[in-house]
C-alpha positions in Angstrom: -56.2 -10.9 5.9 -54.4 -11.1 9.3 -56.4 -14.2 10.1 -55.6 -15.8 6.8 -51.9 -15.1 7.2 -51.7 -16.6 10.7 -53.6 -19.7 9.6 -51.4 -20.0 6.5 -48.2 -20.0 8.6 -49.5 -22.9 10.7 -50.7 -24.8 7.6 -47.3 -24.3 6.0 -45.6 -26.1 8.8 -47.9 -29.1 8.4 -47.2 -29.1 4.6 -43.5 -29.0 5.4 -43.9 -32.1 7.6 -45.7 -33.8 4.7 -43.0 -32.8 2.3 -40.3 -34.1 4.6 -41.9 -37.5 4.7 -42.2 -37.6 0.9 -38.5 -36.8 0.6 -37.6 -39.5 3.1 -39.7 -42.0 1.2 -38.1 -41.1 -2.1 -34.7 -41.5 -0.6 -35.6 -44.9 0.8 -37.0 -46.0 -2.6 -33.9 -44.9 -4.3 -31.8 -46.9 -1.9 -34.0 -50.0 -2.5 -33.6 -49.4 -6.3 -29.8 -49.5 -5.9 -29.9 -52.7 -4.0 -32.1 -54.3 -6.6 -29.7 -53.2 -9.3 -27.0 -55.0 -7.4 -29.2 -58.1 -7.1 -29.1 -57.9 -3.3 -32.8 -57.7 -3.0 -35.6 -58.9 -5.1 -38.5 -58.0 -2.8 -40.9 -55.4 -4.0 -41.2 -52.5 -1.6 -43.7 -49.7 -1.2 -42.8 -46.2 0.0 -45.3 -46.4 2.8 -43.7 -49.6 4.1 -40.2 -48.2 3.9 -41.1 -45.0 5.7 -44.4 -45.4 7.5 -46.1 -42.4 9.1 -46.3 -42.1 12.8 -49.0 -39.5 13.4 -48.0 -38.7 16.9 -44.4 -37.9 16.1 -44.7 -36.8 12.4 -47.9 -34.6 12.5 -49.5 -34.1 15.9 -47.6 -31.0 16.9 -48.2 -29.3 13.5 -51.9 -30.2 13.6 -52.2 -28.7 17.0 -50.8 -25.4 15.8 -53.3 -25.3 12.9 -56.1 -26.1 15.3 -55.0 -23.3 17.6 -55.1 -20.8 14.8 -58.5 -22.0 13.7 -59.7 -21.4 17.3 -58.1 -17.9 17.5 -59.8 -16.9 14.2 -62.9 -19.0 14.5 -65.3 -16.4 13.2 -63.5 -16.0 9.9 -64.0 -17.6 6.5 -60.3 -18.6 6.6 -61.0 -20.6 9.7 -63.8 -22.5 8.0 -61.7 -23.3 4.9 -58.7 -24.4 7.1 -61.0 -26.6 9.2 -62.3 -28.3 6.0 -58.7 -28.9 4.8 -57.5 -30.1 8.1 -60.4 -32.4 8.6 -59.8 -34.0 5.2 -56.1 -34.4 6.1 -57.0 -36.1 9.3 -59.4 -38.5 7.6 -56.5 -39.5 5.3 -54.4 -40.2 8.4 -57.3 -42.2 9.8 -57.7 -39.8 12.7 -61.5 -39.9 12.4 -62.6 -38.7 15.8 -60.2 -35.8 15.6 -61.4 -34.9 12.1 -64.9 -34.6 13.5 -63.9 -32.3 16.3 -62.0 -30.0 14.0 -65.1 -29.3 12.0 -66.7 -28.0 15.2 -64.0 -25.4 15.8 -65.1 -22.5 13.5 -68.0 -20.4 14.8 -68.7 -18.7 11.5 -72.0 -19.7 9.9 -71.7 -20.9 6.3 -75.4 -20.6 5.3 -74.7 -17.4 3.3 -72.0 -19.0 1.2 -73.6 -21.7 -1.0 -70.3 -23.3 -2.1 -68.8 -23.3 1.4 -72.0 -24.5 3.0 -72.3 -27.4 0.6 -68.6 -28.5 1.1 -69.1 -28.2 4.8 -72.1 -30.5 4.8 -70.3 -33.0 2.5 -67.3 -33.0 4.8 -69.4 -33.6 7.9 -71.1 -36.4 6.1 -67.8 -38.1 5.2 -66.4 -37.7 8.7 -69.6 -39.0 10.3 -69.4 -42.0 7.9 -65.8 -42.7 8.9 -66.8 -42.5 12.6 -69.6 -45.0 11.9 -72.2 -42.5 12.8 -74.4 -43.5 9.9 -77.6 -41.6 10.9 -75.7 -38.4 11.3 -74.0 -38.9 7.9 -77.4 -39.5 6.3 -78.7 -36.3 7.8 -75.8 -34.2 6.5 -76.2 -35.7 3.0 -79.9 -35.2 3.2 -79.4 -31.5 3.7 -77.3 -31.4 0.6 -79.9 -33.3 -1.4 -82.8 -31.1 -0.2 -81.3 -28.0 -1.7 -81.1 -27.2 -5.4 -78.3 -24.8 -4.6 -76.1 -27.9 -4.0 -77.2 -29.7 -7.2 -73.6 -30.2 -8.4 -73.0 -32.1 -5.2 -76.1 -34.4 -5.5 -74.4 -37.3 -7.3 -71.7 -37.6 -4.6 -74.2 -37.1 -1.8 -76.4 -39.9 -3.2 -73.5 -42.2 -3.5 -72.3 -41.6 0.0 -75.9 -41.9 1.3 -76.1 -45.3 -0.3 -72.8 -46.3 1.3 -74.1 -45.2 4.7 -77.3 -47.1 4.3 -75.4 -50.2 3.2 -73.1 -50.0 6.2 -76.1 -49.5 8.4 -77.5 -52.8 7.2 -80.4 -51.3 5.1 -79.4 -52.9 1.8 -82.9 -52.4 0.2 -82.7 -48.6 0.7 -79.0 -48.6 -0.3 -80.1 -50.3 -3.6 -82.8 -47.8 -4.2 -80.3 -44.9 -3.6 -77.8 -46.4 -6.0 -80.4 -46.9 -8.6 -81.7 -43.4 -8.2 -78.2 -42.0 -8.7 -77.7 -44.1 -11.8 -81.1 -43.0 -13.2 -80.8 -39.3 -12.4 -77.1 -38.7 -13.0 -76.1 -41.4 -15.6 -73.1 -39.6 -16.9 -71.5 -38.9 -13.5 -68.5 -40.6 -12.0 -70.6 -41.3 -8.9 -73.1 -43.1 -11.1 -70.5 -45.4 -12.4 -69.3 -46.2 -8.9 -72.9 -46.8 -7.8 -73.4 -49.3 -10.6 -70.3 -51.2 -9.3 -71.7 -51.2 -5.8 -75.0 -52.5 -7.2 -73.3 -55.4 -8.8 -71.5 -56.2 -5.5 -74.8 -56.1 -3.7 -76.3 -58.6 -6.2 -73.3 -60.9 -5.9 -73.5 -60.9 -2.1 -77.2 -61.6 -2.1 -76.7 -64.4 -4.6 -74.0 -66.0 -2.4 -76.3 -65.7 0.6 -79.0 -67.5 -1.3 
């Protein structure tokens, strides 16, 4: 519990930084709305454009505090969960290399926790994919697919495997993977996405002659 509390305090600071940016964006959007109402501006604006994120000044300090707590409590389940959450946040912020390093901070093994282990492998696969380490991503997804304990994650693992193969340049295997997903998990959201990717593959091949 002590580990969870100390990690939570660091995470709360990061969430507060996110909340601050949301509030600032809302304020900017309201100001733009007032201007439009007075016909002083007709240009459409997005919140992200009005108040862009600067990772170094907005989030870096808070992220370092979370990382420090993960290191201090690296052998706990709380550290593993925090690392997963932080890694996902960093991917959203396009800090891909840092997201990968965060997943290596906890020392606790997840093999005895099926849910956590599956999520861990899926997260590693995603971060490897974003870092363009396609073989490593395929290995992580392969471990998920080789275990019936992770059956619920198989559709997403197949979809991401197909993406990795496609980005790697192996379109034939990517096609096989998408088709397998559509065949074995036809009702899944991942299957519907895979069918869209298949159509795009066909269109690209037709354009290339």
